[in-house]
C-alpha positions in Angstrom: -10.5 -4.8 -3.1 -8.2 -7.4 -5.5 -4.9 -6.3 -4.8 -2.7 -2.5 -3.7 0.3 -2.3 -5.9 2.8 0.2 -3.8 5.8 2.0 -5.8 8.1 2.7 -2.3 9.7 5.5 -4.1 13.2 4.3 -3.0 13.1 1.3 -6.7 10.7 -1.3 -4.4 7.9 -1.7 -4.6 4.9 -4.3 -3.0 2.1 -6.5 -4.0 0.1 -6.6 -1.9 -2.9 -9.0 -2.7 -6.5 -8.7 -0.5 -7.2 -5.2 2.3 -4.3 -6.5 4.7 -5.0 -6.6 8.7 -6.3 -3.5 10.3 -3.9 -2.4 13.0 -4.5 -2.8 16.3 -2.9 -1.2 19.5 -1.0 -5.0 20.7 0.3 -4.7 17.7 2.6 -2.3 18.7 5.3 -1.5 16.3 5.6 -5.5 14.8 6.1 -5.7 10.9 2.5 -6.0 9.1 1.9 -10.0 8.8 0.9 -9.6 5.3 2.0 -6.5 3.1 4.5 -4.5 4.7 8.3 -2.5 3.5 11.6 -1.5 5.1 13.1 1.8 3.7 16.9 1.0 4.5 18.0 4.9 4.2 16.4 7.9 5.3 15.3 10.2 2.8 17.4 13.2 3.7 18.7 13.2 -0.2 15.4 13.5 -1.8 13.4 16.7 -3.0 11.7 17.8 0.2 13.4 15.3 2.0 10.7 12.7 1.3 10.1 9.6 -0.8 7.4 9.8 -3.7 5.9 6.8 -4.2 2.2 5.6 -6.2 -0.7 3.0 -4.7 -2.4 1.6 -7.5 -5.3 0.2 -6.6 -7.0 -2.7 -8.8 -10.6 -3.5 -7.7 -12.7 -6.8 -9.3 -16.1 -6.1 -8.8 -19.3 -9.1 -9.4 -22.2 -7.7 -9.5 -26.2 -9.7 -10.5 -29.2 -8.0 -11.2 -31.7 -11.0 -10.7 -34.8 -9.2 -11.4 -32.8 -8.1 -15.5 -31.3 -11.7 -15.6 -27.6 -9.7 -16.2 -24.5 -10.2 -14.3 -20.7 -9.8 -15.5 -17.6 -8.8 -13.8 -15.6 -6.0 -14.4 -11.7 -4.5 -13.5 -11.4 -0.7 -11.9 -7.6 0.7 -11.5 -6.9 3.6 -8.8 -3.6 5.6 -8.8 -3.2 7.8 -5.6 0.9 9.7 -4.9 1.9 9.7 -1.8 4.9 11.5 -0.5 6.9 10.0 2.5 9.5 11.1 5.7 11.5 8.9 6.5 14.6 9.2 8.9 16.8 7.4 11.6 16.9 7.3 15.5 20.1 5.7 17.0 19.3 4.6 20.4 22.0 3.1 22.7 22.0 1.7 26.1 
């Protein structure tokens, strides 16, 4: 994958180069080291109480067919819609 562009549904757009960092349990709730977004408001005032966004992935493929002496590069783009409910938690010590 070359890149993925996230339209987060709250006006923010985040572009991530490459596949990103896989989640592992030892990371806990820490932010992504290479691609992340934090919603500043809940989705309570949105239709269906959810943000509506899109993820657009761009793939660049390089191929070869040595037996035919052929090869090339092409780019493919795919878009997927998503919704996300964002809540708020307040904690007192």
